C-alpha positions in Angstrom: -1.2 -31.9 -28.6 1.1 -29.7 -26.0 -0.3 -28.4 -22.8 -0.1 -24.7 -21.8 3.3 -26.0 -19.7 4.8 -27.6 -22.5 4.2 -24.9 -24.6 6.0 -22.3 -22.3 8.7 -24.6 -21.7 9.7 -24.8 -25.5 9.4 -21.5 -25.8 11.6 -20.4 -23.1 14.4 -23.2 -24.0 14.0 -21.1 -27.8 14.5 -17.9 -26.7 17.5 -18.8 -24.3 19.1 -20.3 -27.1 18.6 -17.1 -29.2 20.3 -15.5 -26.5 23.1 -17.2 -26.6 23.5 -17.4 -30.4 23.3 -13.4 -30.5 26.4 -13.3 -28.4 28.6 -15.0 -30.9 30.3 -14.0 -34.3 29.9 -17.2 -35.7 28.6 -19.0 -39.1 25.4 -21.5 -39.2 25.3 -24.8 -37.3 26.5 -27.0 -40.1 30.3 -26.1 -40.0 31.2 -28.5 -42.8 31.1 -26.9 -46.3 29.7 -29.9 -48.1 29.1 -28.1 -51.3 32.0 -28.2 -54.4 34.3 -30.9 -55.4 35.9 -33.2 -52.7 38.7 -35.1 -53.0 40.2 -37.5 -50.2 43.6 -39.6 -50.4 43.5 -42.1 -47.2 41.0 -40.2 -45.6 43.1 -36.9 -45.5 41.4 -34.1 -47.6 42.8 -32.8 -50.6 42.3 -28.9 -50.3 40.7 -27.6 -53.4 41.6 -23.6 -54.6 38.3 -22.9 -56.7 39.7 -20.2 -58.5 42.4 -22.2 -60.0 40.7 -25.2 -60.0 43.6 -27.4 -58.1 43.9 -29.9 -55.6 46.6 -29.4 -53.0 47.9 -32.3 -51.1 51.2 -33.0 -48.9 53.6 -35.4 -49.3 56.1 -36.6 -46.9 58.9 -37.2 -49.8 59.9 -35.6 -53.1 58.9 -38.9 -55.1 56.8 -41.5 -54.4 56.7 -44.8 -56.7 53.5 -46.3 -57.6 51.5 -44.1 -55.1 48.8 -45.7 -54.4 46.3 -44.0 -52.1 42.9 -45.1 -51.1 40.9 -42.6 -53.0 37.3 -40.9 -52.3 35.6 -38.5 -54.0 31.9 -36.7 -54.1 31.6 -36.9 -58.2 28.7 -38.7 -58.3 27.3 -37.8 -62.0 30.4 -38.4 -63.8 33.8 -40.9 -63.8 37.0 -39.6 -62.3 40.2 -40.2 -64.1 43.7 -38.8 -62.7 46.6 -38.6 -64.5 45.3 -40.6 -67.3 44.0 -43.9 -64.8 40.3 -44.5 -64.2 39.4 -44.2 -60.1 37.4 -46.4 -58.5 35.8 -44.6 -55.4 36.7 -45.9 -52.0 39.7 -48.0 -53.4 42.9 -48.2 -53.7 44.1 -46.4 -56.7 47.6 -46.9 -58.4 48.4 -43.3 -59.8 52.0 -44.2 -60.6 54.9 -42.3 -60.1 54.4 -38.4 -58.4 56.6 -36.0 -57.5 56.3 -32.6 -55.6 55.1 -29.5 -57.8 54.1 -31.6 -60.6 50.2 -30.6 -62.3 48.9 -34.2 -62.6 45.2 -33.5 -64.8 42.1 -34.4 -62.8 39.2 -35.0 -65.2 35.6 -35.6 -64.8 34.0 -37.4 -67.4 30.4 -38.6 -68.5 30.0 -40.5 -71.5 32.0 -38.9 -73.9 31.8 -35.3 -72.6 34.7 -33.5 -70.3 32.4 -32.4 -67.0 35.4 -30.6 -65.5 39.1 -30.7 -65.9 40.9 -29.8 -62.9 44.4 -30.4 -61.8 46.3 -31.9 -58.6 49.7 -30.6 -57.0 51.5 -32.5 -54.4 53.3 -30.2 -51.6 56.0 -30.3 -49.2 54.5 -28.5 -46.7 51.4 -29.0 -44.4 48.1 -27.5 -45.5 45.4 -26.0 -43.4 41.9 -25.2 -44.5 39.9 -22.5 -43.1 36.2 -22.8 -43.5 34.4 -19.9 -42.4 30.7 -17.9 -43.1 31.9 -14.5 -41.8 34.4 -12.0 -42.1 37.6 -12.5 -40.1 37.9 -9.0 -38.4 40.5 -7.7 -35.8 38.0 -8.7 -32.3 36.5 -10.4 -31.4 37.4 -13.8 -32.9 35.1 -15.5 -35.8 34.2 -19.0 -35.2 35.5 -21.2 -37.8 36.1 -24.5 -38.3 39.8 -25.4 -38.8 41.4 -28.6 -40.7 45.4 -29.8 -40.9 46.5 -32.1 -43.2 50.0 -33.0 -42.0 51.6 -36.5 -43.1 54.4 -36.3 -40.8 52.2 -36.1 -37.8 52.1 -38.4 -34.9 50.1 -38.1 -31.7 52.5 -40.4 -29.2 52.0 -43.9 -30.4 49.2 -43.5 -32.9 49.3 -41.7 -36.7 47.1 -38.5 -37.0 47.2 -37.8 -40.5 44.4 -34.9 -40.5 43.1 -32.6 -37.7 39.8 -30.7 -37.3 38.2 -28.5 -34.7 36.1 -25.7 -34.0 38.2 -22.8 -33.6 38.1 -18.9 -33.3 39.7 -16.5 -35.6 40.8 -13.0 -35.7 43.1 -10.6 -37.6 46.5 -9.9 -35.5 49.4 -7.3 -35.8 49.5 -3.3 -36.0 50.7 -1.8 -39.4 50.6 -5.6 -41.3 46.7 -5.3 -40.5 46.7 -2.8 -43.9 48.5 -5.8 -45.7 46.5 -7.5 -48.3 47.7 -10.9 -46.8 46.7 -10.5 -43.0 48.0 -12.7 -40.2 45.6 -14.4 -37.8 45.3 -15.5 -34.6 43.6 -18.5 -33.6 42.1 -20.1 -31.0 41.0 -24.0 -31.0 37.5 -25.1 -29.5 35.7 -27.9 -28.4 32.8 -26.4 -29.5 31.0 -23.8 -31.7 30.5 -21.2 -29.1 34.3 -21.1 -27.5 33.4 -22.0 -23.9 35.9 -24.7 -23.7 39.4 -24.7 -25.7 40.7 -27.4 -27.4 44.3 -28.2 -26.2 46.6 -30.2 -29.1 49.9 -30.7 -30.3 50.3 -29.4 -33.9 53.4 -30.5 -35.3 54.7 -32.3 -32.5 54.8 -29.0 -30.6 53.9 -28.4 -26.9 50.1 -29.0 -26.3 48.0 -25.5 -26.9 44.8 -24.1 -27.9 46.5 -20.7 -29.3 48.4 -20.4 -32.2 49.7 -17.5 -34.8 49.2 -17.7 -38.5 52.0 -15.4 -39.5 51.8 -13.9 -43.1 55.1 -13.0 -43.8 54.0 -10.7 -46.3 56.5 -7.8 -45.8 59.4 -10.1 -46.0 60.8 -10.9 -49.5 62.2 -14.1 -48.2 59.2 -15.5 -46.3 61.9 -17.1 -43.9 63.2 -14.0 -41.7 60.7 -14.2 -38.6 61.3 -18.2 -38.5 65.1 -18.1 -39.0 65.3 -15.5 -36.5 63.9 -17.3 -33.7 66.0 -20.7 -34.9 69.2 -18.2 -34.1 67.8 -16.9 -30.8 66.6 -20.5 -29.5 70.4 -22.0 -30.7 72.1 -19.6 -28.3 72.1 -22.8 -25.7 74.4 -21.9 -23.0 72.0 -19.6 -20.9 72.5 -19.9 -17.2 69.2 -18.0 -16.3 67.6 -20.4 -14.7 68.1 -23.8 -15.7 71.8 -24.1 -17.6 70.5 -27.3 -19.7 67.6 -25.4 -21.2 68.1 -23.3 -24.6 66.8 -19.6 -24.8 63.0 -18.9 -24.3 61.9 -18.9 -27.6 58.8 -20.2 -29.7 59.0 -23.2 -32.4 57.1 -22.9 -35.8 56.2 -24.4 -38.9 55.8 -23.3 -42.6 52.4 -24.3 -43.8 49.8 -23.4 -46.7 46.8 -22.1 -46.0 43.3 -22.2 -47.5 40.3 -19.8 -46.6 36.8 -21.0 -48.1 38.5 -23.3 -50.9 40.6 -20.7 -51.8 44.6 -20.5 -51.8 45.8 -17.9 -49.3 49.5 -18.6 -49.7 52.4 -19.5 -47.5 52.2 -18.7 -43.5 54.2 -19.6 -40.5 52.3 -21.1 -37.8 54.3 -20.1 -34.5 53.6 -21.2 -30.8 53.1 -17.9 -28.3 55.2 -16.8 -25.8 52.9 -17.1 -22.4 53.4 -18.7 -19.3 53.0 -22.1 -20.5 55.9 -21.5 -23.1 58.3 -20.5 -20.2 57.8 -23.7 -18.2 58.2 -25.4 -21.4 61.7 -24.3 -21.4 62.0 -24.9 -18.0 61.9 -21.7 -16.2 60.3 -22.0 -13.1 57.2 -19.9 -14.0 54.6 -19.3 -11.2 51.3 -18.2 -12.4 50.6 -16.5 -9.2 53.8 -14.1 -9.1 55.1 -14.5 -13.0 54.8 -11.4 -15.1 54.7 -11.2 -19.0 54.9 -7.5 -20.3 55.1 -6.8 -24.6 56.6 -3.6 -26.1 54.1 -3.3 -28.8 54.5 0.7 -29.5 56.9 3.3 -29.2 55.8 4.4 -26.1 58.2 6.4 -23.5 58.4 3.8 -21.0 59.3 1.4 -23.7 62.2 3.8 -24.8 63.1 4.5 -20.9 62.8 7.6 -21.8 60.0 8.5 -19.2 57.9 7.1 -16.3 54.2 8.4 -16.6 51.6 7.4 -14.0 50.6 3.7 -14.6 46.3 2.8 -14.8 44.1 0.3 -14.6 44.5 -0.7 -18.4 46.6 -3.3 -19.4 48.6 -0.7 -21.6 50.9 1.7 -20.7 52.2 4.2 -23.2 53.7 1.2 -25.8 53.8 -2.0 -22.9 51.1 -4.1 -23.1 50.8 -6.3 -20.2 50.2 -10.1 -21.7 50.1 -11.9 -18.3 48.4 -11.9 -15.9 45.7 -11.5 -18.0 42.8 -11.2 -15.0 44.3 -8.0 -13.2 47.0 -5.3 -14.0 50.1 -5.8 -12.3 52.7 -2.8 -13.6 54.5 -2.0 -10.5 57.7 -4.0 -11.3 58.1 -2.5 -14.7 56.9 0.8 -13.3 59.7 0.6 -10.6 62.3 -0.6 -12.8 61.4 2.5 -15.2 61.2 5.0 -12.6 64.7 3.1 -10.9 66.6 3.6 -14.5 65.8 7.6 -14.8 66.3 8.3 -11.3 69.1 6.5 -9.9 72.5 7.9 -9.8 75.3 6.1 -11.8 76.6 4.5 -8.5 73.4 3.2 -7.7 72.8 1.9 -10.9 75.7 -0.2 -11.4 75.1 -1.7 -7.6 71.7 -2.4 -8.0 70.5 -2.9 -11.7 70.9 -6.3 -11.6 68.5 -6.8 -9.2 66.0 -5.7 -11.9 67.4 -7.2 -15.1 69.0 -10.6 -15.7 72.4 -8.9 -17.3 73.3 -12.5 -19.3 69.8 -12.4 -20.8 70.6 -8.6 -22.1 74.1 -9.2 -23.5 72.9 -12.4 -25.6 69.7 -10.2 -26.7 72.3 -7.2 -27.8 74.7 -9.4 -29.5 71.7 -10.8 -31.2 70.0 -7.9 -31.7 72.9 -6.1 -33.7 73.4 -9.6 -35.6 69.9 -9.5 -37.1 69.8 -5.7 -37.4 66.5 -5.6 -35.9 65.7 -2.1 -36.1 62.3 -2.6 -35.1 63.3 -4.4 -32.0 65.7 -2.2 -30.4 63.1 -1.5 -27.7 59.9 -2.4 -29.4 58.8 -5.8 -30.2 60.4 -7.2 -26.7 58.9 -9.4 -24.1 60.1 -8.6 -20.6 59.5 -11.7 -18.5 59.9 -12.0 -14.4 58.9 -15.6 -13.4 58.4 -14.7 -9.9 58.8 -11.9 -7.2 61.9 -12.7 -6.6 63.7 -13.0 -10.1 65.0 -10.1 -12.1 63.5 -9.6 -16.0 64.7 -11.5 -18.9 64.5 -10.6 -22.3 63.0 -12.1 -25.3 62.6 -10.8 -28.6 59.1 -10.7 -31.1 58.4 -9.8 -34.8 61.4 -10.3 -36.5 60.4 -9.9 -40.6 62.2 -6.4 -40.9 65.8 -7.9 -40.1 68.7 -9.5 -42.0 69.6 -6.3 -44.4 65.9 -5.1 -44.7 63.8 -2.9 -42.4 60.3 -3.0 -41.0 59.0 -1.9 -44.4 61.2 -4.1 -46.5 63.8 -1.1 -47.5 66.7 -2.3 -47.9 69.8 -1.1 -44.9 73.1 -1.0 -44.6 75.4 -3.2 -42.6 78.0 -0.7 -40.5 75.9 0.3 -37.5 75.0 -0.3 -34.2 72.1 -0.8 -32.5 71.2 0.3 -29.2 68.7 2.1 -26.6 69.0 4.2 -23.5 69.4 1.4 -21.3 72.0 -0.4 -23.3 73.8 2.9 -23.8 74.2 3.4 -20.1 75.0 -0.4 -19.1 77.5 0.0 -21.9 78.8 3.5 -20.6 79.0 2.3 -17.2 80.5 -0.9 -17.9 78.2 -2.7 -15.5 79.1 -5.8 -14.4 82.0 -5.6 -16.6 79.7 -6.1 -19.3 82.0 -4.7 -21.9 84.4 -7.5 -21.7 81.1 -10.1 -21.1 80.0 -8.8 -24.8 83.4 -9.3 -26.1 83.8 -12.9 -24.9 80.2 -13.9 -25.5 80.6 -12.5 -29.3 84.1 -15.0 -29.4 82.0 -18.0 -28.4 79.0 -17.3 -30.7 80.3 -16.2 -33.9 82.8 -19.6 -33.9 79.6 -21.6 -33.6 75.9 -21.1 -33.5 76.9 -17.5 -35.3 79.5 -18.8 -38.0 78.7 -17.7 -41.3 78.4 -21.5 -42.4 76.3 -22.3 -40.1 73.8 -19.2 -41.0 74.0 -20.1 -44.6 73.2 -23.5 -44.1 70.0 -22.6 -42.1 68.8 -20.2 -44.9 69.8 -22.6 -47.8 67.5 -25.5 -45.8 64.5 -23.4 -45.8 65.0 -21.9 -49.7 65.5 -25.5 -50.7 62.3 -26.3 -48.8 60.3 -23.5 -50.6 61.8 -24.6 -54.1 61.1 -28.3 -54.0 57.5 -27.6 -53.5 56.7 -24.7 -55.7 55.4 -22.8 -52.7 57.2 -19.6 -53.8 55.3 -19.9 -57.4 52.1 -20.4 -55.8 52.7 -17.4 -53.4 53.7 -14.9 -56.2 50.6 -15.9 -58.2 48.1 -15.5 -55.4 49.6 -12.3 -54.5 51.6 -10.6 -57.2 54.5 -10.7 -54.8 57.1 -11.1 -57.6 59.4 -13.0 -55.3 62.7 -14.4 -56.0 63.9 -16.6 -53.3 67.3 -17.2 -55.0 68.2 -13.4 -55.5 66.9 -12.7 -51.8 69.3 -15.4 -50.3 72.0 -13.7 -52.3 71.5 -10.6 -50.6 71.0 -11.9 -46.9 74.4 -14.1 -47.2 76.4 -11.4 -48.8 74.6 -8.6 -46.3 75.2 -11.1 -43.7 79.2 -12.0 -44.2 79.7 -8.0 -43.9 77.6 -7.4 -40.9 79.5 -9.9 -39.1 83.0 -8.7 -40.3 81.4 -5.6 -38.9 80.3 -6.8 -35.6 83.9 -8.2 -35.2 85.4 -5.5 -35.4 83.3 -3.8 -32.7 82.8 -6.6 -30.1 86.4 -6.6 -30.3 87.1 -3.4 -29.9 85.1 -3.3 -26.4 
């Protein structure tokens, strides 16, 4: 029997735990869904799409001869047959020759009866499953469990086929939140309360706990954002801080995503632009001095139309302060905006390079016009200042509406120049001989990183990856997207050739 003191102590602990749970948006104690069909190859999960009765499993190569994985399953009431072969549980089983995007029958047999009939498909992309008990919302992050099956992953000297972690997940984006297929922010946690983050190097990227699942829903090619990041990062002669380092950018990897045993389509798992990423690219970012601003909306200071008063909020009429996230520091950006609006032409010519790194803005102007980023002329950019004594560099963001299509996927022409008030003034006043430097930089890039054949090869590699694994077919079935990847590639390459020719005339005219 408990004495009175022990009883009070137990009640106190229960009340404390109850209070902790009330602060969370999360599932039950048992994160792992142990109901339904489970199949493992070499201790890694074959993720199951319940609506179609399909197991999906990633392979390193397009074809494997005499594939013999160790197979485990939870079908205790029947025997399992895959591709016509009887499977012995927890043993190595020969499945014969297998290849990508081929449907192999998976049967459950009890006596003479077929208990179930599923199929197994191999894909060319890593697969991620989100197990969650509650609805995913914009804010706050909802607790879930993330499982990653990546056959290519090596963590140092040892092989990690499958990674599993608690995580918090939320819907991301602005207009894109209204699309049927959502993008997500994901933060890995060491526990189900999110009190301690779990930093991990997915796909051999930098170690981090914050990741983006980009749905790419509006993009008819499902590759524009990733392709544009590849192009931006290829500008490898940057001399902003360390000449041997490329542009500040992000890495990303195409993946396939399941949510609660339901296939959710192709995504691009991306890194984030943050202080860690600056240092990752060799920029000496000082955490006590560095600043990162994100142009999130078409506000007047974003377009350099006016300079309203700032506030204590992390938002300023279109701008969002990304770093630091514990105190507002609008003064440097406010001072630059006020300088732009109020300075005389001579003052602007003499002092603007104290505020911005001109080489960075030259490269961005060329990049912006190459990809035709209507939505990136002022919005969808980062202004980054590594320390109190450095000028701002500019970095792009969110480039789904590019390369011949607008933010809403409508078609665009190829004969125009994208600019904004800042660029207009820089070019009109020929600050730092910017016109000649733009011409010379364009001539350098168009024969190397921006050569049509180089850009074409990048696109064809991604299209081939999608076609090999049947990814676009699954995307079309899931979202009724009506994608034709080959037709979209033909359109982009035709548009891009015309765009390069037009820009060649423009920059040589400078």
